[in-house]
N, C-alpha and C positions, 0 to 999 in steps of 0.2 A: 160954466163950461166943463164938460166931463173930462176925466183924465185921458181916455183914449184920443179924444180930439186934440188935447194939448200935446200928446205924443205925436200925432200926425203933423201938427203945425211945427213941432220941433224938428221932425224929419225934413220937412220942406225948408225950414230955415237953414238947417245944416247943409242941404244941397245947394241952396241959393248962395250961401257964403262960399262954398267950394267953387261954384261956377264963377263967382266974383273974383277968384284968385286967392282967397284966404287959404293957407295950408290946411290940409284936411285934418291934421291933428288938432290945430287951434280951433277950427270950425266945430269939430265934434266936442272938444272940451268946453268951449263957451256955451254951446247949446245944451250940453248935458248938465252942467252946473246950474245954469240959469233955469232950465226946465225943472230940475230936481228941487231947486229953491221955491219955484212957483207951486209945486205940488206938496212938498213936505216942510217948507219953511226954511229960513236962513240957517238955523242950527243944523238941520239935516244936511243941507248942502255943504256946510263947513266940515262936517264929519266925513262926508264922502270925499271931499276934496283933500282931506288930510290922510285918508286911508287908501283910497282907490289907486293912486299912482304907485304906491309901494307894492300893493297886492298885484298890480298889473305886470310888474317887471321882476319880482323877486323869484319866481319859480325856476328851479334848476333847468327845466326843459327849454327855457328861453335861450340858454347858452348856444343852441344850435344856430341862432340867427347870426351873431358875429362870426362864428366859425365857418358857416357856409358862405357868408359874404367874403371872408378872407380867402377862401378857396377860389372863388370866382375872380376876385381882384388880382391875386398873385398869378393865377393862370393867364389872365389877360396881359399882365406886365411881362410874362415869360416869353411873349411873342410867338404863340402857337398858331395864330390865325393864318398867317401867310403859308405855312407849311400844310395846314389842313386844306386850304383852298387849292394849293398845288396838287395835293394828292387826289382830291375829288375831281379836279380838272383832268388828271390822267385817267380817271375812271369814266367820266362822262364826255370828255372832249371830242370824241369821235361822232357825237350826235349833234344835229342842229339844235341850238339852244343849250349846248353842253355847259357853257360857262354859267348860265343861270341855274342849271341843275347842280353844278358843282357848288354854287353859292348856297343852295338849299342843304346839300350834304354837309358842307363845312359848318354851316350854322347849327345843324343838328348835333354834330360832335362837340363844337365849341359850347353850345348851350347846355350840353350834358355836364360840363365841368364849370360853367359860369353861373347858371341859375338866374340870369337877368336878361330880360328881353331887350331892354334899351342898350345894355352893354354889348350884347351879341350883335345887334343891328349896327351899332356905331363901329365896333371893331371890324366886322366883316365888310361894312360899307366902305371904309377907307381903302380896302384892298380890292374887293371884287368889282365895285361899280366902275372905277376908272379903267380896270382891265377890260370889262365888257364894252365900255364906250370906245376904247382904242381898237377893239376887235370888230367894231361896226354894229354892235347891238343898238337897238332903239332905246333911248333913255327911259321910256315907259317900262320896258321889260327889265332893264338893268336895275332901276331903282325899286320897282315893285317886288321883284324876286327877293331882294335882300331885306326889304321892310317886312315882307310876309314871313320869310324864313327866320328872321330875328325873333319872332314870337315863340319859336320853339324853345327859347331859353326859359320861358315860364311854364312850359308843359313837360319837357323832358326832365326827369329828376337828375340831380337835386334842384328843386325850385323854391325860391324864397317865398313866392306867393302861396304855394302849397303849405309851407311851414306856417305862414300867417293864418291861413284857413284852419289848419289843424289845431293851432293854439286857441283860436277864437271859439271853435266848436268842440274842443276837447276830444279830438279824434287822433288816431295813431298816425304819426308822420311816416313811419315805415310802410304801413298799408297804403297810404296815399301815394307814396313813391312807387310802390309795386303796381298800383292801379294805373299809374301814368305811363308805364313802359310801353305797352301795346298801343295806346292812343298816340304816344309820341312817334312811334314807328309809322303808324297809319297816317298821321299828319305829314310826316316827311314824304311818304309815298304819294299822297294826294297833291302836295305842292309840286313834286317832280312831274306828276301827271298833268297838272295845270300848265306847266311850262310846255310839255309835249303837245298838248292840245292847242295852246295859244300859238305856237310857231307853226303848227300844222294848218290852222285856220288862216293865219297871217304870216307867211314865210318872211315878209320884210322885217319882222321883229328881230330876227337873228340871221347872220350871214351863213352861206354854205360852209361846210366844215372840210378840213383837210384830213383825208383818210389814208394818206401815203405814209412814207417812212418818217416824215417829220411830224406826224400827228403826236399829240401829247401822250405819254405813257404813264400808267399808274406806278407810283413809287411810294414806299413807306420809309420816310427818314425818321430820325430819332425823335423829332418833335411830335410827329403823328403817333408813333408808338407810345410816347410819354403821355399824350392826351388820352389815348384809348386805355392805357394801363391805369391812369388815375381814375377814370370812370369805373373800370372793372373792379378796382380795389375798393372804392367807396360804396358803390351800389351793389356789387357782388357780395361784399361783406355784410351789407345791410339786409339783402334778400335772403342770404343763407342763415341769418340769425347770429353770425359771428360778432357783429357790431350792433349796438343799440344806435338809435338815430344820433344821439349826442356824440357817441364814440366815433361813428362814421364821419360826422362833421369835423371832429378834432383830427382824425387821421387825414381827411381830405385837405384841411387847412395846412397841416404840417407838410404833407407831400407836395402841395402846390408851392409852398415857400421853398422847399428843397429844389423843386423843379425850376423855380425862378433863378436860384443860385446856379444850378447846373447850366442853364441857358445864358449865363453870364449877364444877368440883368444888373445894370449899374446901381451903385448904392443910392443914388438919387431916385431911381425907380422903385427900389425897395422901400425907401422912406415915404414916397408918394403913395405906394400901395397901402402901407400901414395907416397913413392919414385918411385915405379914401375909405378903408375898412371902418375906421373909427367914426367918421362922419356919417357913413351910410347906416351903420348900426345904431348910432345915436338918433338918427332920423326915424328909424323903424321903431325904436323904443318909445320915442315921443308919440308916434302914431298909435302904438298899443295903449299908452296912457290915455290919449284922447278917446280911443275906442272904449276903454273901460268906463270912463266917465259918461260917455254917451249911452252905453249899454245899461248902466245903472238907471238912467233916466227912462229909457224905452221900457225896460222891465217893470219899472215902477208905475208906468201908465197903463200897463195891460194891453197895449196896442196890438201886439202879436196875437194874443188870445182872441181879441175881438175880430181881427181879420181872419184868423183861423176858423172861428165859429161861423163867420159869414160865408167863407168858402165852402165849409162842410154842408151848409144849408142851401148852397146855390144849385146843387144837383149836377154839377160838372164832374166828369170822370177825372181820376188822378192824372191820366195821360193828357187830357185837355188842360188841366191846371198847370202841369209841367210845361206844356207848349206855350201857354200864356206867360209863364215865368221866364222862359227862354227868350221869347219875343221882347218882353220887358227889358231884359238885360241887353239884348242886341241893340235896342233903341237907346237905352241909357249909355251904352258904351260909345255911342257916337258923340256924346257930349261930356263924358267924364272919364278920367283915367282909371285904369283897372283896379288899383289898390283902393282908391277912394270909393269906388263903386261897391267893392266887396265889403269894406269896413262899414259903410253906411247902411247897407241893405241886409247883411247877414242876421242882425238881431231880429228882424221882422220876417225875412223869407225862410230862414233855416227851420224854425219851429213848424212852419206850414208844411215844408217839404217832408219833414220827419212824420208829421201827423197823418199825411196821406199815404205813408207807407214806403217811401223811397229810401234806399240805402245812403247813409251820410257820406261814405267814401265815394260812391258813384256820383253823388251830387257835387262833391268837391271837384271831381274831374270836369263835370259839366260846367260849373261856374268858372273854373280856370279857363276852360275852352272858350266860353263866351266872352270872358274878359280879354282873352287873347285876340278875339275878333275886333274888340273895341280899340285895340292898339293899332289897327290898320284901316279903320273906317273914319272918313272925314266927318266933321271938321276938327276933332280933337285928337285923332289918331297919332299917338306920340311917336311911333316908329316912322311915320311919314316925315315928321319934322326932323327926327334924328338923322335919317338917311340923307335928306336934303341938306342938312347942316354939314355933314362930314363929306358929302359929295356935291358941291355947289354946281357942278356942270349939269346936274339933273334938277329940273324945276319941280316944285310941288305939284303943279298941274300934270306933268308927265307921270309922276308916281301915282296920283289919284286915278288917271285914265288907265294905268296898267294894273291896278290892284284888284279889279273885279274878278278875274278868274280865281285868284287866291281866296277872296272872300267867299266865293261860291264853293270852293273846296272845303273851307272851314264850316260853312253852314251844313254841307252834306255830312261832314264828319260828326257834328253835334247830333244830327238826327239819326245817324247810324248808331250812336251811343244810346239814343232814346229807344230805338227799335231793337237793338241787340245789346243789352246791358252786360252780357258776358264778356264783351270786348274789354270792358273796364274791370269787371269783378273777378275774372278768372284767376289772376295771380294772387290778389288778396285772399280769395277763398282757399287757395292752395296753402298760403301762409297760415291761415287760421287752423 
């Protein structure tokens, strides 16, 4: 059996283990070590097992992971979500479907300081979904709007998923964050447009609105100002070159902790936030160790080179190859969580994308965007389960029926990026 075939079988085994519920870090580590032993012998596997875990986690650049995680966790415990939703309701409340639009806007701002899709969906779901149900919204729109808008947490910088991609592919975290700004704004606009179109096609999804004196009014309280200020300090400093990515993460974590104190977060909440930061960071470092072991195996088999040669001889244009890669990710996202999908496929797909001439920063936004779609597509869409869990008055069936307009908005956005790469690359080119 040739080594590329062994590599392909190893890839399949890792995916099967992940589908079976084995943590992705363990699935990749087991497959990587076993596969490397099969190719290079037991001594080679022992050497890789003894050296790769340290090499995977010792670089200084990895310090951004616990710092950005801390920034999101402390911001969440500071209780900013209710104020953000109230401010957005004042902005959109005069329109039919305004509460759903407000959910999108609040998720966009909260995601900009949180960096996690699941945390954004869970936090806003507890507040926005019950409010929409009380106002007479159909459960399908109430649940789906929050589940979809929660995905903005992985697209709008700072994003932990982008940090992982940058570290795996050795690209600039700062340029990835810059590339994500316009796509994040576009995603927010398209989600709001999806709500507008949905309530226009089916007015029963949302009740008529109050446009009188009692209509909600836009207001900026200290929580909203604090959230926007935190984003401006961290991302503004990063874009301007005043901070490096690590320094920006450190400043963000420090400011988020101070913000939690100012918002009078109880000591129990501060301790819980610290423990959550430690657990999440440890989980991500375990994933990086598993990915390192798996990458050693895949690189040793030469699988990526074989697939790249086969694609180059297929006669397909680079655009058609990229469309096939996007479709592959869209299908895979229906059955696998976004982080697992990226970690398992990057060793194979990334060299192909670079060889056919696409920009690695542009591809980073593409892969995060398609991973984002996977978060809201059944049967494994994690955001669907998160919203249903925090808002049990909305059924899984309701959310699935309401999610289609938002998935269509996501697909449209990805193909806009494919047709007009400047949407993604304008800011990184300015930074360069």
